[in-house]
PQR file of N, CA, C, O and H, with PARSE charges and radii, in Angstrom:
ATOM      1  N   MET A   1      85.891  35.303 114.087 -0.4000 1.5000
ATOM      2  CA  MET A   1      87.185  35.493 113.454 -0.0000 2.0000
ATOM      3  C   MET A   1      88.132  34.377 113.873  0.5500 1.7000
ATOM      4  O   MET A   1      88.168  33.992 115.042 -0.5500 1.4000
ATOM      5  N   PRO A   2      88.881  33.869 112.940 -0.5600 1.5000
ATOM      6  CA  PRO A   2      89.907  32.890 113.312  0.2800 2.0000
ATOM      7  C   PRO A   2      90.981  33.552 114.174  0.5500 1.7000
ATOM      8  O   PRO A   2      91.118  34.775 114.189 -0.5500 1.4000
ATOM      9  N   PHE A   3      91.723  32.738 114.875 -0.4000 1.5000
ATOM     10  CA  PHE A   3      92.749  33.254 115.784 -0.0000 2.0000
ATOM     11  C   PHE A   3      93.765  34.121 115.054  0.5500 1.7000
ATOM     12  O   PHE A   3      94.130  35.184 115.556 -0.5500 1.4000
ATOM     13  H   PHE A   3      91.612  31.744 114.863  0.4000 1.0000
ATOM     14  N   SER A   4      94.232  33.696 113.883 -0.4000 1.5000
ATOM     15  CA  SER A   4      95.259  34.464 113.174 -0.0000 2.0000
ATOM     16  C   SER A   4      94.733  35.833 112.747  0.5500 1.7000
ATOM     17  O   SER A   4      95.470  36.818 112.798 -0.5500 1.4000
ATOM     18  H   SER A   4      93.936  32.832 113.476  0.4000 1.0000
ATOM     19  N   SER A   5      93.478  35.906 112.330 -0.4000 1.5000
ATOM     20  CA  SER A   5      92.891  37.196 111.948 -0.0000 2.0000
ATOM     21  C   SER A   5      92.758  38.105 113.159  0.5500 1.7000
ATOM     22  O   SER A   5      93.014  39.306 113.076 -0.5500 1.4000
ATOM     23  H   SER A   5      92.880  35.106 112.289  0.4000 1.0000
ATOM     24  N   LEU A   6      92.359  37.530 114.275 -0.4000 1.5000
ATOM     25  CA  LEU A   6      92.220  38.303 115.503 -0.0000 2.0000
ATOM     26  C   LEU A   6      93.577  38.827 115.957  0.5500 1.7000
ATOM     27  O   LEU A   6      93.689  39.978 116.381 -0.5500 1.4000
ATOM     28  H   LEU A   6      92.151  36.554 114.342  0.4000 1.0000
ATOM     29  N   PHE A   7      94.608  37.988 115.871 -0.4000 1.5000
ATOM     30  CA  PHE A   7      95.957  38.396 116.252 -0.0000 2.0000
ATOM     31  C   PHE A   7      96.439  39.522 115.350  0.5500 1.7000
ATOM     32  O   PHE A   7      96.995  40.507 115.836 -0.5500 1.4000
ATOM     33  H   PHE A   7      94.516  37.053 115.527  0.4000 1.0000
ATOM     34  N   PHE A   8      96.234  39.390 114.038 -0.4000 1.5000
ATOM     35  CA  PHE A   8      96.673  40.415 113.096 -0.0000 2.0000
ATOM     36  C   PHE A   8      95.937  41.722 113.353  0.5500 1.7000
ATOM     37  O   PHE A   8      96.550  42.789 113.328 -0.5500 1.4000
ATOM     38  H   PHE A   8      95.782  38.589 113.643  0.4000 1.0000
ATOM     39  N   TRP A   9      94.620  41.655 113.602 -0.4000 1.5000
ATOM     40  CA  TRP A   9      93.831  42.854 113.871 -0.0000 2.0000
ATOM     41  C   TRP A   9      94.347  43.557 115.118  0.5500 1.7000
ATOM     42  O   TRP A   9      94.469  44.782 115.141 -0.5500 1.4000
ATOM     43  H   TRP A   9      94.122  40.788 113.622  0.4000 1.0000
ATOM     44  N   SER A  10      94.649  42.784 116.151 -0.4000 1.5000
ATOM     45  CA  SER A  10      95.163  43.349 117.396 -0.0000 2.0000
ATOM     46  C   SER A  10      96.521  44.009 117.170  0.5500 1.7000
ATOM     47  O   SER A  10      96.777  45.105 117.668 -0.5500 1.4000
ATOM     48  H   SER A  10      94.550  41.789 116.133  0.4000 1.0000
ATOM     49  N   LEU A  11      97.373  43.344 116.429 -0.4000 1.5000
ATOM     50  CA  LEU A  11      98.700  43.880 116.137 -0.0000 2.0000
ATOM     51  C   LEU A  11      98.597  45.161 115.317  0.5500 1.7000
ATOM     52  O   LEU A  11      99.295  46.136 115.593 -0.5500 1.4000
ATOM     53  H   LEU A  11      97.165  42.453 116.025  0.4000 1.0000
ATOM     54  N   ALA A  12      97.733  45.159 114.315 -0.4000 1.5000
ATOM     55  CA  ALA A  12      97.542  46.346 113.476 -0.0000 2.0000
ATOM     56  C   ALA A  12      96.969  47.498 114.294  0.5500 1.7000
ATOM     57  O   ALA A  12      97.371  48.647 114.112 -0.5500 1.4000
ATOM     58  H   ALA A  12      97.166  44.367 114.091  0.4000 1.0000
ATOM     59  N   THR A  13      96.044  47.204 115.181 -0.4000 1.5000
ATOM     60  CA  THR A  13      95.446  48.241 116.022 -0.0000 2.0000
ATOM     61  C   THR A  13      96.492  48.863 116.937  0.5500 1.7000
ATOM     62  O   THR A  13      96.534  50.084 117.089 -0.5500 1.4000
ATOM     63  H   THR A  13      95.718  46.271 115.329  0.4000 1.0000
ATOM     64  N   LYS A  14      97.331  48.040 117.543 -0.4000 1.5000
ATOM     65  CA  LYS A  14      98.393  48.556 118.409 -0.0000 2.0000
ATOM     66  C   LYS A  14      99.364  49.428 117.622  0.5500 1.7000
ATOM     67  O   LYS A  14      99.777  50.487 118.094 -0.5500 1.4000
ATOM     68  H   LYS A  14      97.296  47.048 117.419  0.4000 1.0000
ATOM     69  N   PHE A  15      99.725  48.983 116.422 -0.4000 1.5000
ATOM     70  CA  PHE A  15     100.641  49.753 115.585 -0.0000 2.0000
ATOM     71  C   PHE A  15     100.044  51.115 115.230  0.5500 1.7000
ATOM     72  O   PHE A  15     100.717  52.139 115.350 -0.5500 1.4000
ATOM     73  H   PHE A  15      99.389  48.123 116.039  0.4000 1.0000
ATOM     74  N   LEU A  16      98.787  51.126 114.795 -0.4000 1.5000
ATOM     75  CA  LEU A  16      98.144  52.386 114.413 -0.0000 2.0000
ATOM     76  C   LEU A  16      97.996  53.327 115.605  0.5500 1.7000
ATOM     77  O   LEU A  16      98.126  54.542 115.456 -0.5500 1.4000
ATOM     78  H   LEU A  16      98.241  50.294 114.698  0.4000 1.0000
ATOM     79  N   LYS A  17      97.729  52.781 116.771 -0.4000 1.5000
ATOM     80  CA  LYS A  17      97.620  53.605 117.973 -0.0000 2.0000
ATOM     81  C   LYS A  17      98.975  54.233 118.304  0.5500 1.7000
ATOM     82  O   LYS A  17      99.040  55.401 118.688 -0.5500 1.4000
ATOM     83  H   LYS A  17      97.624  51.794 116.892  0.4000 1.0000
ATOM     84  N   THR A  18     100.049  53.467 118.158 -0.4000 1.5000
ATOM     85  CA  THR A  18     101.392  53.983 118.401 -0.0000 2.0000
ATOM     86  C   THR A  18     101.727  55.110 117.436  0.5500 1.7000
ATOM     87  O   THR A  18     102.271  56.137 117.842 -0.5500 1.4000
ATOM     88  H   THR A  18      99.996  52.518 117.846  0.4000 1.0000
ATOM     89  N   VAL A  19     101.405  54.923 116.169 -0.4000 1.5000
ATOM     90  CA  VAL A  19     101.657  55.960 115.166 -0.0000 2.0000
ATOM     91  C   VAL A  19     100.841  57.210 115.482  0.5500 1.7000
ATOM     92  O   VAL A  19     101.338  58.330 115.357 -0.5500 1.4000
ATOM     93  H   VAL A  19     100.963  54.089 115.840  0.4000 1.0000
ATOM     94  N   GLU A  20      99.603  57.020 115.888 -0.4000 1.5000
ATOM     95  CA  GLU A  20      98.738  58.157 116.221 -0.0000 2.0000
ATOM     96  C   GLU A  20      99.305  58.953 117.390  0.5500 1.7000
ATOM     97  O   GLU A  20      99.349  60.183 117.343 -0.5500 1.4000
ATOM     98  H   GLU A  20      99.199  56.110 115.990  0.4000 1.0000
ATOM     99  N   VAL A  21      99.735  58.265 118.427 -0.4000 1.5000
ATOM    100  CA  VAL A  21     100.276  58.937 119.606 -0.0000 2.0000
ATOM    101  C   VAL A  21     101.589  59.640 119.265  0.5500 1.7000
ATOM    102  O   VAL A  21     101.832  60.754 119.728 -0.5500 1.4000
ATOM    103  H   VAL A  21      99.700  57.267 118.466  0.4000 1.0000
ATOM    104  N   ALA A  22     102.429  59.006 118.469 -0.4000 1.5000
ATOM    105  CA  ALA A  22     103.727  59.587 118.118 -0.0000 2.0000
ATOM    106  C   ALA A  22     103.592  60.807 117.221  0.5500 1.7000
ATOM    107  O   ALA A  22     104.436  61.703 117.267 -0.5500 1.4000
ATOM    108  H   ALA A  22     102.232  58.100 118.092  0.4000 1.0000
ATOM    109  N   SER A  23     102.556  60.856 116.415 -0.4000 1.5000
ATOM    110  CA  SER A  23     102.425  61.974 115.479 -0.0000 2.0000
ATOM    111  C   SER A  23     101.552  63.101 116.006  0.5500 1.7000
ATOM    112  O   SER A  23     101.310  64.072 115.289 -0.5500 1.4000
ATOM    113  H   SER A  23     101.871  60.129 116.377  0.4000 1.0000
ATOM    114  N   ARG A  24     101.081  62.998 117.217 -0.4000 1.5000
ATOM    115  CA  ARG A  24     100.232  64.054 117.775 -0.0000 2.0000
ATOM    116  C   ARG A  24     100.934  65.397 117.825  0.5500 1.7000
ATOM    117  O   ARG A  24     100.333  66.417 117.488 -0.5500 1.4000
ATOM    118  H   ARG A  24     101.277  62.209 117.799  0.4000 1.0000
ATOM    119  N   SER A  25     102.179  65.421 118.235 -0.4000 1.5000
ATOM    120  CA  SER A  25     102.885  66.690 118.381 -0.0000 2.0000
ATOM    121  C   SER A  25     103.278  67.299 117.039  0.5500 1.7000
ATOM    122  O   SER A  25     103.665  68.466 116.986 -0.5500 1.4000
ATOM    123  H   SER A  25     102.668  64.592 118.509  0.4000 1.0000
ATOM    124  N   VAL A  26     103.185  66.540 115.968 -0.4000 1.5000
ATOM    125  CA  VAL A  26     103.542  67.054 114.649 -0.0000 2.0000
ATOM    126  C   VAL A  26     102.507  68.049 114.159  0.5500 1.7000
ATOM    127  O   VAL A  26     102.858  69.028 113.500 -0.5500 1.4000
ATOM    128  H   VAL A  26     102.870  65.592 116.011  0.4000 1.0000
ATOM    129  N   TRP A  27     101.241  67.821 114.466 -0.4000 1.5000
ATOM    130  CA  TRP A  27     100.172  68.675 113.973 -0.0000 2.0000
ATOM    131  C   TRP A  27     100.037  69.885 114.884  0.5500 1.7000
ATOM    132  O   TRP A  27      99.438  69.800 115.956 -0.5500 1.4000
ATOM    133  H   TRP A  27     100.956  67.026 115.002  0.4000 1.0000
ATOM    134  N   VAL A  28     100.591  71.003 114.456 -0.4000 1.5000
ATOM    135  CA  VAL A  28     100.498  72.241 115.228 -0.0000 2.0000
ATOM    136  C   VAL A  28      99.759  73.286 114.405  0.5500 1.7000
ATOM    137  O   VAL A  28      99.571  73.127 113.199 -0.5500 1.4000
ATOM    138  H   VAL A  28     101.077  71.071 113.585  0.4000 1.0000
ATOM    139  N   SER A  29      99.351  74.332 115.059 -0.4000 1.5000
ATOM    140  CA  SER A  29      98.605  75.382 114.373 -0.0000 2.0000
ATOM    141  C   SER A  29      99.534  76.211 113.487  0.5500 1.7000
ATOM    142  O   SER A  29     100.756  76.160 113.627 -0.5500 1.4000
ATOM    143  H   SER A  29      99.503  74.462 116.038  0.4000 1.0000
ATOM    144  N   ASN A  30      98.946  76.957 112.593 -0.4000 1.5000
ATOM    145  CA  ASN A  30      99.724  77.838 111.722 -0.0000 2.0000
ATOM    146  C   ASN A  30     100.451  78.905 112.527  0.5500 1.7000
ATOM    147  O   ASN A  30     101.558  79.307 112.170 -0.5500 1.4000
ATOM    148  H   ASN A  30      97.953  76.998 112.479  0.4000 1.0000
ATOM    149  N   ALA A  31      99.837  79.365 113.608 -0.4000 1.5000
ATOM    150  CA  ALA A  31     100.471  80.380 114.446 -0.0000 2.0000
ATOM    151  C   ALA A  31     101.751  79.839 115.086  0.5500 1.7000
ATOM    152  O   ALA A  31     102.766  80.534 115.130 -0.5500 1.4000
ATOM    153  H   ALA A  31      98.938  79.038 113.898  0.4000 1.0000
ATOM    154  N   LYS A  32     101.700  78.604 115.579 -0.4000 1.5000
ATOM    155  CA  LYS A  32     102.898  78.008 116.179 -0.0000 2.0000
ATOM    156  C   LYS A  32     103.974  77.774 115.127  0.5500 1.7000
ATOM    157  O   LYS A  32     105.158  77.997 115.380 -0.5500 1.4000
ATOM    158  H   LYS A  32     100.875  78.041 115.543  0.4000 1.0000
ATOM    159  N   ARG A  33     103.560  77.328 113.955 -0.4000 1.5000
ATOM    160  CA  ARG A  33     104.506  77.114 112.868 -0.0000 2.0000
ATOM    161  C   ARG A  33     105.182  78.430 112.478  0.5500 1.7000
ATOM    162  O   ARG A  33     106.393  78.480 112.264 -0.5500 1.4000
ATOM    163  H   ARG A  33     102.598  77.147 113.750  0.4000 1.0000
ATOM    164  N   SER A  34     104.387  79.482 112.389 -0.4000 1.5000
ATOM    165  CA  SER A  34     104.906  80.799 112.033 -0.0000 2.0000
ATOM    166  C   SER A  34     105.884  81.302 113.095  0.5500 1.7000
ATOM    167  O   SER A  34     106.939  81.843 112.765 -0.5500 1.4000
ATOM    168  H   SER A  34     103.403  79.442 112.563  0.4000 1.0000
ATOM    169  N   ARG A  35     105.535  81.123 114.363 -0.4000 1.5000
ATOM    170  CA  ARG A  35     106.412  81.551 115.461 -0.0000 2.0000
ATOM    171  C   ARG A  35     107.721  80.757 115.456  0.5500 1.7000
ATOM    172  O   ARG A  35     108.791  81.323 115.681 -0.5500 1.4000
ATOM    173  H   ARG A  35     104.678  80.684 114.632  0.4000 1.0000
ATOM    174  N   GLY A  36     107.641  79.472 115.204 -0.4000 1.5000
ATOM    175  CA  GLY A  36     108.848  78.651 115.127 -0.0000 2.0000
ATOM    176  C   GLY A  36     109.752  79.079 113.984  0.5500 1.7000
ATOM    177  O   GLY A  36     110.972  79.139 114.137 -0.5500 1.4000
ATOM    178  H   GLY A  36     106.772  79.012 115.022  0.4000 1.0000
ATOM    179  N   ARG A  37     109.154  79.376 112.842 -0.4000 1.5000
ATOM    180  CA  ARG A  37     109.925  79.845 111.687 -0.0000 2.0000
ATOM    181  C   ARG A  37     110.586  81.186 112.004  0.5500 1.7000
ATOM    182  O   ARG A  37     111.740  81.418 111.644 -0.5500 1.4000
ATOM    183  H   ARG A  37     108.163  79.327 112.718  0.4000 1.0000
ATOM    184  N   GLN A  38     109.845  82.064 112.681 -0.4000 1.5000
ATOM    185  CA  GLN A  38     110.370  83.374 113.053 -0.0000 2.0000
ATOM    186  C   GLN A  38     111.574  83.226 113.991  0.5500 1.7000
ATOM    187  O   GLN A  38     112.587  83.905 113.820 -0.5500 1.4000
ATOM    188  H   GLN A  38     108.907  81.876 112.973  0.4000 1.0000
ATOM    189  N   LYS A  39     111.457  82.337 114.979 -0.4000 1.5000
ATOM    190  CA  LYS A  39     112.572  82.107 115.904 -0.0000 2.0000
ATOM    191  C   LYS A  39     113.777  81.516 115.192  0.5500 1.7000
ATOM    192  O   LYS A  39     114.916  81.887 115.477 -0.5500 1.4000
ATOM    193  H   LYS A  39     110.635  81.785 115.118  0.4000 1.0000
ATOM    194  N   ALA A  40     113.528  80.592 114.262 -0.4000 1.5000
ATOM    195  CA  ALA A  40     114.631  79.966 113.530 -0.0000 2.0000
ATOM    196  C   ALA A  40     115.393  80.998 112.710  0.5500 1.7000
ATOM    197  O   ALA A  40     116.624  80.994 112.697 -0.5500 1.4000
ATOM    198  H   ALA A  40     112.603  80.291 114.030  0.4000 1.0000
ATOM    199  N   PHE A  41     114.674  81.880 112.027 -0.4000 1.5000
ATOM    200  CA  PHE A  41     115.339  82.918 111.239 -0.0000 2.0000
ATOM    201  C   PHE A  41     116.059  83.920 112.143  0.5500 1.7000
ATOM    202  O   PHE A  41     117.116  84.435 111.776 -0.5500 1.4000
ATOM    203  H   PHE A  41     113.674  81.884 112.038  0.4000 1.0000
ATOM    204  N   ALA A  42     115.499  84.198 113.313 -0.4000 1.5000
ATOM    205  CA  ALA A  42     116.154  85.111 114.247 -0.0000 2.0000
ATOM    206  C   ALA A  42     117.474  84.523 114.738  0.5500 1.7000
ATOM    207  O   ALA A  42     118.479  85.231 114.814 -0.5500 1.4000
ATOM    208  H   ALA A  42     114.641  83.780 113.610  0.4000 1.0000
ATOM    209  N   TYR A  43     117.477  83.231 115.073 -0.4000 1.5000
ATOM    210  CA  TYR A  43     118.725  82.578 115.489 -0.0000 2.0000
ATOM    211  C   TYR A  43     119.754  82.599 114.368  0.5500 1.7000
ATOM    212  O   TYR A  43     120.935  82.858 114.602 -0.5500 1.4000
ATOM    213  H   TYR A  43     116.661  82.656 115.012  0.4000 1.0000
ATOM    214  N   ARG A  44     119.297  82.325 113.145 -0.4000 1.5000
ATOM    215  CA  ARG A  44     120.221  82.307 112.010 -0.0000 2.0000
ATOM    216  C   ARG A  44     120.787  83.699 111.756  0.5500 1.7000
ATOM    217  O   ARG A  44     121.969  83.836 111.442 -0.5500 1.4000
ATOM    218  H   ARG A  44     118.338  82.115 112.955  0.4000 1.0000
ATOM    219  N   THR A  45     119.965  84.725 111.886 -0.4000 1.5000
ATOM    220  CA  THR A  45     120.437  86.093 111.683 -0.0000 2.0000
ATOM    221  C   THR A  45     121.442  86.479 112.762  0.5500 1.7000
ATOM    222  O   THR A  45     122.450  87.126 112.480 -0.5500 1.4000
ATOM    223  H   THR A  45     119.005  84.614 112.140  0.4000 1.0000
ATOM    224  N   ARG A  46     121.162  86.081 113.985 -0.4000 1.5000
ATOM    225  CA  ARG A  46     122.034  86.477 115.093 -0.0000 2.0000
ATOM    226  C   ARG A  46     123.354  85.705 115.122  0.5500 1.7000
ATOM    227  O   ARG A  46     124.409  86.299 115.346 -0.5500 1.4000
ATOM    228  H   ARG A  46     120.343  85.555 114.214  0.4000 1.0000
ATOM    229  N   PHE A  47     123.306  84.391 114.900 -0.4000 1.5000
ATOM    230  CA  PHE A  47     124.493  83.556 115.058 -0.0000 2.0000
ATOM    231  C   PHE A  47     125.098  83.082 113.748  0.5500 1.7000
ATOM    232  O   PHE A  47     126.180  82.494 113.764 -0.5500 1.4000
ATOM    233  H   PHE A  47     122.449  83.909 114.718  0.4000 1.0000
ATOM    234  N   GLY A  48     124.451  83.309 112.625 -0.4000 1.5000
ATOM    235  CA  GLY A  48     124.970  82.868 111.333 -0.0000 2.0000
ATOM    236  C   GLY A  48     124.403  81.520 110.921  0.5500 1.7000
ATOM    237  O   GLY A  48     123.736  80.834 111.696 -0.5500 1.4000
ATOM    238  H   GLY A  48     123.573  83.786 112.612  0.4000 1.0000
ATOM    239  N   GLN A  49     124.689  81.168 109.681 -0.4000 1.5000
ATOM    240  CA  GLN A  49     124.196  79.915 109.112 -0.0000 2.0000
ATOM    241  C   GLN A  49     124.784  78.720 109.858  0.5500 1.7000
ATOM    242  O   GLN A  49     125.962  78.721 110.215 -0.5500 1.4000
ATOM    243  H   GLN A  49     125.231  81.726 109.052  0.4000 1.0000
ATOM    244  N   THR A  50     123.970  77.718 110.088 -0.4000 1.5000
ATOM    245  CA  THR A  50     124.450  76.520 110.778 -0.0000 2.0000
ATOM    246  C   THR A  50     125.290  75.665 109.840  0.5500 1.7000
ATOM    247  O   THR A  50     125.155  75.740 108.619 -0.5500 1.4000
ATOM    248  H   THR A  50     123.013  77.717 109.798  0.4000 1.0000
ATOM    249  N   SER A  51     126.150  74.862 110.426 -0.4000 1.5000
ATOM    250  CA  SER A  51     126.947  73.932 109.627 -0.0000 2.0000
ATOM    251  C   SER A  51     127.125  72.645 110.411  0.5500 1.7000
ATOM    252  O   SER A  51     127.044  72.632 111.639 -0.5500 1.4000
ATOM    253  H   SER A  51     126.260  74.802 111.418  0.4000 1.0000
ATOM    254  N   LEU A  52     127.367  71.568 109.690 -0.4000 1.5000
ATOM    255  CA  LEU A  52     127.540  70.275 110.342 -0.0000 2.0000
ATOM    256  C   LEU A  52     128.965  70.052 110.813  0.5500 1.7000
ATOM    257  O   LEU A  52     129.199  69.277 111.740 -0.5500 1.4000
ATOM    258  H   LEU A  52     127.432  71.578 108.692  0.4000 1.0000
ATOM    259  N   PHE A  53     129.915  70.722 110.186 -0.4000 1.5000
ATOM    260  CA  PHE A  53     131.321  70.477 110.522 -0.0000 2.0000
ATOM    261  C   PHE A  53     131.982  71.716 111.047  0.5500 1.7000
ATOM    262  O   PHE A  53     133.167  71.691 111.379 -0.5500 1.4000
ATOM    263  H   PHE A  53     129.724  71.352 109.433  0.4000 1.0000
TER
END
């Protein structure tokens, strides 16, 4: 491989590894998603609808 191709491959590999590590916590089970949704609705019921202002 020429130097520029090797450099690009290395850069692309590092980028993809970073994306993989950053998105690991996004993939959760359906049970965790359901529990999170349940907690969110419980907070909204108890304290009211959220607002930005």
